[in-house]
C-alpha positions as CSV (number, residue, x, y, z in Angstrom):
1,X,-8.4,-11.0,-103.8
2,X,-7.1,-12.6,-106.9
3,X,-3.5,-13.1,-107.5
4,X,-3.5,-10.3,-110.1
5,X,-4.4,-7.7,-107.5
6,X,-1.8,-5.2,-106.3
7,X,-0.5,-6.2,-102.9
8,X,-1.0,-3.6,-100.2
9,X,0.0,-4.0,-96.5
10,X,-1.7,-1.4,-94.2
11,X,-2.0,-1.1,-90.4
12,X,-4.4,1.3,-88.7
13,X,-2.8,3.1,-85.7
14,X,0.1,0.9,-84.7
15,X,3.7,2.0,-83.7
16,X,2.7,4.6,-81.1
17,X,6.2,6.0,-80.9
18,X,5.1,9.6,-80.0
19,X,8.1,10.9,-82.0
20,X,7.2,14.6,-82.6
21,X,8.6,17.2,-85.0
22,X,10.0,20.4,-83.7
23,X,9.8,22.6,-86.8
24,X,7.5,25.6,-87.2
25,X,4.4,25.7,-89.4
26,X,4.6,25.3,-93.2
27,X,2.5,26.4,-96.1
28,X,0.4,23.8,-97.9
29,X,0.1,23.7,-101.7
30,X,-2.6,26.0,-102.8
31,X,-1.7,28.7,-100.3
32,X,-3.5,27.4,-97.2
33,X,-1.6,27.7,-93.9
34,X,-0.9,24.3,-92.3
35,X,-1.4,24.2,-88.5
36,X,1.7,24.5,-86.3
37,X,3.6,21.4,-85.9
38,X,3.0,19.5,-82.5
39,X,6.3,19.6,-80.8
40,X,5.4,18.2,-77.4
41,X,2.8,15.9,-75.8
42,X,0.2,17.5,-73.6
43,X,1.9,15.8,-70.6
44,X,4.5,13.2,-69.8
45,X,3.4,9.6,-70.2
46,X,2.8,7.6,-67.1
47,X,4.5,4.3,-66.5
48,X,1.3,2.5,-67.4
49,X,1.0,4.4,-70.7
50,X,4.6,3.8,-71.5
51,X,3.9,0.1,-71.0
52,X,0.8,0.3,-73.3
53,X,2.9,2.1,-76.0
54,X,5.6,-0.7,-75.9
55,X,3.0,-3.4,-75.8
56,X,0.9,-2.0,-78.6
57,X,4.0,-1.8,-80.8
58,X,5.1,-5.3,-80.1
59,X,1.5,-6.7,-80.6
60,X,1.1,-4.6,-83.7
61,X,4.0,-6.2,-85.5
62,X,3.4,-9.7,-84.0
63,X,-0.2,-9.6,-85.2
64,X,0.7,-8.1,-88.5
65,X,3.1,-11.0,-89.3
66,X,0.4,-13.5,-88.3
67,X,-2.3,-12.1,-90.6
68,X,0.1,-11.4,-93.3
69,X,0.2,-15.1,-94.3
70,X,-1.4,-14.9,-97.8
71,X,1.1,-13.5,-100.3
72,X,-1.7,-13.1,-103.0
73,X,-4.1,-10.8,-101.0
74,X,-4.2,-7.3,-99.5
75,X,-4.2,-6.8,-95.8
76,X,-5.5,-4.0,-93.7
77,X,-5.5,-4.7,-90.0
78,X,-5.9,-2.6,-86.8
79,X,-3.8,-4.1,-84.0
80,X,-4.9,-1.3,-81.8
81,X,-8.6,-2.2,-82.2
82,X,-7.9,-5.9,-81.4
83,X,-5.8,-4.8,-78.4
84,X,-8.7,-2.8,-77.0
85,X,-11.2,-5.5,-77.5
86,X,-9.0,-8.2,-76.0
87,X,-7.9,-5.9,-73.2
88,X,-11.4,-5.6,-72.1
89,X,-11.9,-9.3,-72.4
90,X,-8.7,-10.0,-70.4
91,X,-10.2,-8.3,-67.3
92,X,-12.6,-11.2,-67.1
93,X,-9.8,-13.8,-67.4
94,X,-7.9,-15.6,-64.7
95,X,-5.0,-18.1,-64.2
96,X,-3.2,-19.4,-67.3
97,X,-5.8,-17.8,-69.6
98,X,-5.1,-14.4,-68.2
99,X,-1.3,-15.0,-68.4
100,X,-1.4,-16.1,-72.0
101,X,-3.6,-13.1,-73.0
102,X,-1.3,-10.7,-71.2
103,X,1.7,-12.2,-73.0
104,X,0.2,-12.3,-76.3
105,X,-0.9,-8.6,-76.1
106,X,2.7,-7.7,-75.3
107,X,2.4,-6.7,-71.7
108,X,4.8,-9.1,-70.1
109,X,4.5,-8.9,-66.4
110,X,2.8,-5.4,-66.3
111,X,0.2,-5.3,-63.5
112,X,-3.4,-5.2,-64.3
113,X,-3.8,-1.8,-62.7
114,X,-1.1,-0.3,-64.9
115,X,-2.6,-1.9,-68.0
116,X,-6.1,-0.6,-67.4
117,X,-4.8,2.8,-66.4
118,X,-2.6,2.9,-69.5
119,X,-5.5,2.1,-71.8
120,X,-7.7,4.8,-70.3
121,X,-4.9,7.5,-70.4
122,X,-3.9,6.8,-73.9
123,X,-7.5,7.0,-75.2
124,X,-7.8,10.5,-73.8
125,X,-4.5,11.6,-75.2
126,X,-5.0,10.1,-78.7
127,X,-8.4,11.7,-79.0
128,X,-7.1,15.2,-78.5
129,X,-3.7,15.2,-80.1
130,X,-4.8,16.8,-83.3
131,X,-7.9,19.0,-83.5
132,X,-7.9,18.6,-87.3
133,X,-8.0,14.8,-87.2
134,X,-11.3,13.1,-86.4
135,X,-10.3,10.1,-84.3
136,X,-12.9,8.1,-82.5
137,X,-12.3,5.1,-80.2
138,X,-15.4,3.4,-78.8
139,X,-16.0,0.2,-76.7
140,X,-19.1,-1.7,-76.0
141,X,-20.2,-5.0,-74.2
142,X,-23.4,-6.7,-75.1
143,X,-24.6,-9.7,-73.0
144,X,-27.6,-12.0,-72.9
145,X,-30.0,-11.2,-70.2
146,X,-30.0,-14.8,-69.1
147,X,-26.3,-14.6,-68.4
148,X,-25.2,-13.4,-64.9
149,X,-22.3,-11.0,-65.1
150,X,-19.8,-10.2,-62.3
151,X,-20.6,-6.4,-61.4
152,X,-16.9,-5.7,-60.9
153,X,-16.1,-6.8,-64.5
154,X,-18.8,-4.4,-65.7
155,X,-17.5,-1.5,-63.5
156,X,-13.9,-2.1,-64.8
157,X,-15.0,-2.0,-68.4
158,X,-16.9,1.3,-67.8
159,X,-14.3,2.9,-65.7
160,X,-11.2,2.2,-67.8
161,X,-12.6,1.5,-71.3
162,X,-15.5,3.9,-71.3
163,X,-17.5,0.9,-72.4
164,X,-21.2,1.0,-73.0
165,X,-22.7,-2.2,-71.4
166,X,-26.0,-3.4,-72.5
167,X,-28.1,-6.5,-71.7
168,X,-30.1,-7.9,-74.6
169,X,-32.2,-10.9,-75.5
170,X,-29.8,-12.8,-77.7
171,X,-32.6,-14.9,-79.2
172,X,-34.3,-11.8,-80.5
173,X,-33.1,-11.0,-84.1
174,X,-33.3,-7.3,-83.2
175,X,-30.3,-7.7,-80.9
176,X,-28.0,-8.3,-84.0
177,X,-29.3,-5.1,-85.4
178,X,-28.7,-3.1,-82.2
179,X,-25.0,-4.3,-82.1
180,X,-24.4,-3.6,-85.8
181,X,-26.1,-0.2,-85.6
182,X,-23.8,0.8,-82.7
183,X,-20.7,-0.3,-84.8
184,X,-22.0,1.5,-87.9
185,X,-22.5,4.8,-85.9
186,X,-19.1,4.4,-84.2
187,X,-17.3,4.0,-87.5
188,X,-19.2,6.7,-89.5
189,X,-21.0,3.9,-91.4
190,X,-17.8,2.5,-92.8
191,X,-18.3,-0.8,-91.0
192,X,-22.1,-1.3,-91.2
193,X,-22.1,-4.9,-89.7
194,X,-19.7,-6.9,-87.4
195,X,-22.0,-9.7,-86.4
196,X,-24.2,-11.9,-88.7
197,X,-26.0,-13.8,-85.9
198,X,-26.0,-14.5,-82.2
199,X,-25.5,-18.2,-82.0
200,X,-27.2,-20.4,-79.4
201,X,-24.3,-20.7,-77.0
202,X,-23.1,-17.1,-77.3
203,X,-23.7,-15.1,-74.2
204,X,-21.5,-12.0,-74.7
205,X,-19.9,-9.8,-77.4
206,X,-17.2,-7.3,-76.7
207,X,-16.6,-4.8,-79.4
208,X,-14.0,-2.1,-80.1
209,X,-14.5,0.4,-83.0
210,X,-11.9,2.9,-84.3
211,X,-12.6,5.6,-86.9
212,X,-9.9,7.9,-88.3
213,X,-10.2,10.8,-90.8
214,X,-7.3,13.1,-91.5
215,X,-6.2,15.4,-94.2
216,X,-2.6,15.4,-95.4
217,X,-0.5,18.3,-94.0
218,X,0.6,18.7,-97.6
219,X,-2.1,17.5,-99.9
220,X,-1.7,15.9,-103.3
221,X,-2.8,17.9,-106.3
222,X,-5.6,15.9,-108.1
223,X,-4.4,17.4,-111.4
224,X,-1.1,15.5,-110.9
225,X,-2.7,12.1,-110.4
226,X,-1.9,9.9,-113.4
227,X,-2.9,6.5,-114.8
228,X,0.2,4.3,-114.5
229,X,1.4,0.8,-113.6
230,X,1.5,-0.2,-110.0
231,X,4.3,-2.8,-109.6
232,X,2.4,-5.5,-107.7
233,X,3.5,-9.0,-106.6
234,X,1.9,-10.5,-109.6
235,X,3.1,-8.0,-112.0
236,X,2.2,-4.5,-113.2
237,X,-1.4,-3.5,-112.7
238,X,-3.2,-0.3,-113.8
239,X,-3.6,2.2,-111.0
240,X,-4.3,5.8,-110.1
241,X,-0.9,7.2,-108.9
242,X,-1.0,10.4,-106.9
243,X,2.1,12.6,-107.3
244,X,3.9,15.0,-105.0
245,X,7.4,16.5,-104.9
246,X,8.9,18.3,-101.9
247,X,10.6,17.7,-98.6
248,X,9.4,14.8,-96.5
249,X,10.8,12.4,-93.9
250,X,12.7,9.6,-95.7
251,X,14.8,6.6,-94.9
252,X,16.6,4.1,-97.0
253,X,17.8,0.7,-95.7
254,X,19.2,-2.4,-97.4
255,X,15.7,-3.8,-97.3
256,X,13.3,-0.9,-98.0
257,X,12.7,2.7,-98.6
258,X,10.3,4.6,-96.2
259,X,8.6,7.9,-96.4
260,X,6.6,9.5,-93.6
261,X,3.5,11.6,-94.5
262,X,1.9,13.6,-91.7
263,X,-1.7,14.6,-91.2
264,X,-2.7,17.9,-89.7
265,X,-0.3,19.0,-87.0
266,X,1.8,15.9,-87.5
267,X,0.6,14.0,-84.4
268,X,-0.4,11.2,-86.8
269,X,1.4,10.1,-89.8
270,X,1.3,7.4,-92.6
271,X,4.6,5.6,-93.0
272,X,4.9,4.0,-96.4
273,X,7.4,1.2,-96.9
274,X,8.6,0.2,-100.3
275,X,10.7,-3.0,-100.6
276,X,14.0,-2.7,-102.4
277,X,14.4,-4.4,-105.7
278,X,14.8,-8.1,-105.1
279,X,13.2,-8.0,-101.7
280,X,9.6,-9.3,-101.3
281,X,6.8,-7.7,-99.4
282,X,6.6,-10.7,-97.1
283,X,10.4,-10.6,-96.3
284,X,10.1,-6.9,-95.2
285,X,6.9,-7.6,-93.2
286,X,8.4,-10.5,-91.4
287,X,11.5,-8.5,-90.5
288,X,9.6,-5.7,-88.9
289,X,10.0,-5.5,-85.1
290,X,9.0,-2.9,-82.6
291,X,12.4,-1.9,-81.3
292,X,14.0,-1.8,-84.7
293,X,11.0,0.2,-86.2
294,X,11.4,2.8,-83.4
295,X,15.0,3.1,-84.2
296,X,14.4,3.4,-87.9
297,X,11.7,6.1,-87.3
298,X,14.3,8.1,-85.4
299,X,16.6,7.9,-88.5
300,X,14.1,9.6,-90.8
301,X,15.7,12.6,-92.6
302,X,13.9,15.5,-94.3
303,X,15.0,15.3,-98.0
304,X,13.5,16.2,-101.4
305,X,11.4,13.2,-102.6
306,X,9.6,12.6,-105.9
307,X,6.7,10.5,-104.6
308,X,4.1,8.5,-106.5
309,X,1.6,6.9,-104.2
310,X,-1.4,4.7,-105.2
311,X,-4.8,6.0,-104.6
312,X,-6.9,3.1,-103.2
313,X,-9.9,2.0,-101.3
314,X,-10.2,-1.4,-99.7
315,X,-12.3,-3.5,-97.2
316,X,-10.9,-6.4,-95.2
317,X,-12.2,-9.0,-92.8
318,X,-10.7,-11.9,-90.9
319,X,-11.4,-14.3,-88.0
320,X,-8.3,-14.0,-85.9
321,X,-8.6,-17.1,-83.7
322,X,-5.7,-19.0,-85.3
323,X,-3.6,-15.8,-85.5
324,X,-4.0,-15.2,-81.8
325,X,-3.3,-18.9,-80.9
326,X,0.0,-18.6,-82.8
327,X,0.9,-15.7,-80.5
328,X,0.4,-18.0,-77.5
329,X,-3.2,-17.1,-76.5
330,X,-4.5,-20.7,-76.6
331,X,-6.4,-21.5,-73.5
332,X,-8.9,-18.7,-74.1
333,X,-10.4,-20.6,-77.1
334,X,-10.7,-23.9,-75.4
335,X,-14.3,-25.0,-74.6
336,X,-14.2,-26.3,-71.2
337,X,-10.6,-25.3,-70.7
338,X,-10.7,-21.5,-70.6
339,X,-11.0,-19.5,-67.4
340,X,-13.2,-16.4,-67.5
341,X,-14.4,-16.8,-64.1
342,X,-14.1,-13.1,-63.5
343,X,-16.9,-12.5,-66.0
344,X,-19.1,-15.3,-64.6
345,X,-18.7,-18.5,-62.7
346,X,-20.2,-20.8,-65.3
347,X,-17.7,-22.0,-67.9
348,X,-17.0,-19.4,-70.7
349,X,-14.6,-19.3,-73.6
350,X,-13.8,-17.2,-76.6
351,X,-15.6,-18.6,-79.7
352,X,-14.3,-16.0,-82.1
353,X,-12.3,-12.9,-82.5
354,X,-13.4,-11.2,-85.8
355,X,-12.1,-7.9,-87.3
356,X,-13.4,-5.9,-90.2
357,X,-11.7,-2.8,-91.6
358,X,-12.0,0.0,-94.3
359,X,-9.5,2.4,-95.6
360,X,-9.6,5.1,-98.4
361,X,-6.4,6.9,-99.3
362,X,-6.8,9.8,-101.7
363,X,-5.4,13.2,-102.6
364,X,-7.1,14.9,-99.6
365,X,-6.0,12.4,-97.0
366,X,-7.1,9.1,-95.4
367,X,-10.3,7.8,-94.0
368,X,-10.1,4.5,-92.2
369,X,-12.1,2.4,-89.7
370,X,-11.9,-0.9,-88.0
371,X,-14.1,-2.9,-85.6
372,X,-13.1,-6.0,-83.6
373,X,-15.6,-8.3,-81.9
374,X,-14.8,-10.9,-79.3
375,X,-17.6,-13.6,-78.9
376,X,-17.9,-15.3,-75.6
377,X,-19.8,-18.6,-75.5
378,X,-20.8,-20.8,-72.6
379,X,-19.4,-24.4,-72.3
380,X,-22.0,-26.8,-73.7
381,X,-23.5,-29.1,-71.0
382,X,-22.7,-32.8,-71.5
383,X,-25.5,-35.0,-72.9
């Protein structure tokens, strides 16, 4: 992105607060009946799921701060996608490598059984929270046929992450196509490619893919969309601004204004944050923390709002090695120093963690996707 681009900060499925509205149904503009508001979860969260929620929130804001290091570029990241891909990988780690990954992902001292059970339970719950929202979460593991893999690692990945596990010939270029075709299908073709090649020392790729498509509970009228300046970091830029007035969840603090825009039955919402005059995007982003955010979301009040929101579409990609190292996950990337002995006894390490994402926000709603790939390489033999 050039410095003249408007600056947008966007996260796909973080902040799993499960704070649900209790009001009845409303009527959408145009006369359509909105679905009844979701006023309770299908069941209480287990201790493991509560741990995943807290960890996902902590990791979301920590990772967001790490990737939000370029003030002149747009950012769209999915901490949840990264968490799933790394959570699968963590089941193959041991010793300090495992401890650092568990800490970086926000799990503290939570047991492995609770972590895996929490991932499994939350996936099932998220998929069914709103029948009007298309939410897909898929996991896969691809490994070279020459690489022996611990059967218990495969079983855990299948049981708790519903992972598709496939052996390939990594030296065959068709293997790249197979992995990318899976990602493309899992993201409704929004992420057509996640790997460019399978390098010589690469023996495994673990992939998470998330796809989201939801219509606003109260849609924007396209006739009210106007051409107007978007006040970006580098100055005013021309933009398509959608316009809507009416009651919505709103919060004003000394640092920012926030408005909450629900989809469907309100199980999923977009929270838009606008820095106050004199406060930078980076300052607000760096100040966000899980506990404070949960408190702030509990302070939203339904008021009349005159809202102008940019209509935009963007794609984003990043290799997250340095970001994850800054969160304390260091040993996993060390050739000869990582411990992934629960995947295989020969020396393995993470060579890359790569994420690609897509988002389209318009008058109808939001379509978004993200894929995260973790490349596992074998330690090079000494000359």
